[in-house]
C-alpha positions as protocol buffer text, in pm:
chain_id: "A"
residue {
  index: 1
  type: MET
  ca { x: 0 y: 0 z: 0 }
}
residue {
  index: 2
  type: CYS
  ca { x: 124 y: 349 z: -86 }
}
residue {
  index: 3
  type: LYS
  ca { x: 150 y: 609 z: 189 }
}
residue {
  index: 4
  type: THR
  ca { x: 50 y: 959 z: 78 }
}
residue {
  index: 5
  type: ILE
  ca { x: 297 y: 1228 z: 183 }
}
residue {
  index: 6
  type: LYS
  ca { x: 204 y: 1592 z: 222 }
}
residue {
  index: 7
  type: VAL
  ca { x: 417 y: 1832 z: 17 }
}
residue {
  index: 8
  type: THR
  ca { x: 423 y: 2071 z: 313 }
}
residue {
  index: 9
  type: LYS
  ca { x: 638 y: 1821 z: 505 }
}
residue {
  index: 10
  type: LEU
  ca { x: 889 y: 1820 z: 220 }
}
residue {
  index: 11
  type: LYS
  ca { x: 896 y: 2198 z: 202 }
}
residue {
  index: 12
  type: LYS
  ca { x: 959 y: 2220 z: 577 }
}
residue {
  index: 13
  type: ALA
  ca { x: 1249 y: 1977 z: 545 }
}
residue {
  index: 14
  type: MET
  ca { x: 1398 y: 2202 z: 279 }
}
residue {
  index: 15
  type: ASP
  ca { x: 1372 y: 2518 z: 487 }
}
residue {
  index: 16
  type: LYS
  ca { x: 1747 y: 2579 z: 472 }
}
residue {
  index: 17
  type: GLU
  ca { x: 2008 y: 2687 z: 220 }
}
residue {
  index: 18
  type: ILE
  ca { x: 2039 y: 2419 z: -49 }
}
residue {
  index: 19
  type: ALA
  ca { x: 2274 y: 2412 z: -348 }
}
residue {
  index: 20
  type: CYS
  ca { x: 2062 y: 2162 z: -540 }
}
residue {
  index: 21
  type: TYR
  ca { x: 1776 y: 1920 z: -492 }
}
residue {
  index: 22
  type: VAL
  ca { x: 1610 y: 1641 z: -686 }
}
residue {
  index: 23
  type: LEU
  ca { x: 1248 y: 1550 z: -625 }
}
residue {
  index: 24
  type: ILE
  ca { x: 1102 y: 1226 z: -758 }
}
residue {
  index: 25
  type: THR
  ca { x: 732 y: 1179 z: -695 }
}
residue {
  index: 26
  type: CYS
  ca { x: 468 y: 925 z: -787 }
}
residue {
  index: 27
  type: SER
  ca { x: 95 y: 909 z: -766 }
}
residue {
  index: 28
  type: PRO
  ca { x: -80 y: 625 z: -586 }
}
residue {
  index: 29
  type: PRO
  ca { x: -132 y: 325 z: -816 }
}
residue {
  index: 30
  type: ASN
  ca { x: -447 y: 327 z: -1024 }
}
residue {
  index: 31
  type: GLY
  ca { x: -672 y: 25 z: -1073 }
}
residue {
  index: 32
  type: GLU
  ca { x: -420 y: -128 z: -1314 }
}
residue {
  index: 33
  type: GLY
  ca { x: -132 y: -74 z: -1073 }
}
residue {
  index: 34
  type: LYS
  ca { x: 23 y: 206 z: -1280 }
}
residue {
  index: 35
  type: MET
  ca { x: 166 y: 520 z: -1121 }
}
residue {
  index: 36
  type: ASP
  ca { x: 254 y: 859 z: -1268 }
}
residue {
  index: 37
  type: VAL
  ca { x: 621 y: 929 z: -1189 }
}
residue {
  index: 38
  type: GLU
  ca { x: 769 y: 1277 z: -1214 }
}
residue {
  index: 39
  type: LEU
  ca { x: 1121 y: 1408 z: -1159 }
}
residue {
  index: 40
  type: SER
  ca { x: 1210 y: 1770 z: -1102 }
}
residue {
  index: 41
  type: TYR
  ca { x: 1522 y: 1944 z: -980 }
}
residue {
  index: 42
  type: GLU
  ca { x: 1657 y: 2287 z: -901 }
}
residue {
  index: 43
  type: GLY
  ca { x: 2020 y: 2386 z: -924 }
}
residue {
  index: 44
  type: ASP
  ca { x: 2305 y: 2271 z: -1140 }
}
residue {
  index: 45
  type: GLU
  ca { x: 2208 y: 1987 z: -1376 }
}
residue {
  index: 46
  type: THR
  ca { x: 2540 y: 1807 z: -1329 }
}
residue {
  index: 47
  type: LEU
  ca { x: 2504 y: 1821 z: -952 }
}
residue {
  index: 48
  type: ALA
  ca { x: 2144 y: 1694 z: -979 }
}
residue {
  index: 49
  type: ALA
  ca { x: 2265 y: 1399 z: -1190 }
}
residue {
  index: 50
  type: PHE
  ca { x: 2538 y: 1331 z: -931 }
}
residue {
  index: 51
  type: LEU
  ca { x: 2276 y: 1324 z: -654 }
}
residue {
  index: 52
  type: VAL
  ca { x: 2059 y: 1076 z: -847 }
}
residue {
  index: 53
  type: GLU
  ca { x: 2355 y: 850 z: -928 }
}
residue {
  index: 54
  type: ASN
  ca { x: 2460 y: 844 z: -563 }
}
residue {
  index: 55
  type: ALA
  ca { x: 2104 y: 776 z: -450 }
}
residue {
  index: 56
  type: VAL
  ca { x: 2098 y: 471 z: -679 }
}
residue {
  index: 57
  type: GLN
  ca { x: 2417 y: 346 z: -512 }
}
residue {
  index: 58
  type: VAL
  ca { x: 2261 y: 388 z: -168 }
}
residue {
  index: 59
  type: PHE
  ca { x: 1954 y: 186 z: -269 }
}
residue {
  index: 60
  type: ASP
  ca { x: 2172 y: -79 z: -435 }
}
residue {
  index: 61
  type: ARG
  ca { x: 2378 y: -120 z: -115 }
}
residue {
  index: 62
  type: LYS
  ca { x: 2066 y: -146 z: 100 }
}
residue {
  index: 63
  type: THR
  ca { x: 1918 y: -404 z: -137 }
}
residue {
  index: 64
  type: SER
  ca { x: 2240 y: -607 z: -132 }
}
residue {
  index: 65
  type: GLN
  ca { x: 2257 y: -595 z: 248 }
}
residue {
  index: 66
  type: ARG
  ca { x: 1896 y: -707 z: 278 }
}
residue {
  index: 67
  type: GLU
  ca { x: 1950 y: -994 z: 32 }
}
residue {
  index: 68
  type: SER
  ca { x: 2262 y: -1114 z: 215 }
}
residue {
  index: 69
  type: GLN
  ca { x: 2080 y: -1145 z: 549 }
}
């Protein structure tokens, strides 16, 4: 089940000086299980790409750790 998150919580978390951010959002799944996924960012495009690449590495490590347990 998908937990809905209020955008105001995200804005509050970003209430500080930030060089760049990447926001990836999705809608709850529809009846066919499909979700609308959107990506937006502010700041330098190269830095945004760096953030996404590093986020993938974090998720990959967590997945590997979970699978090795």
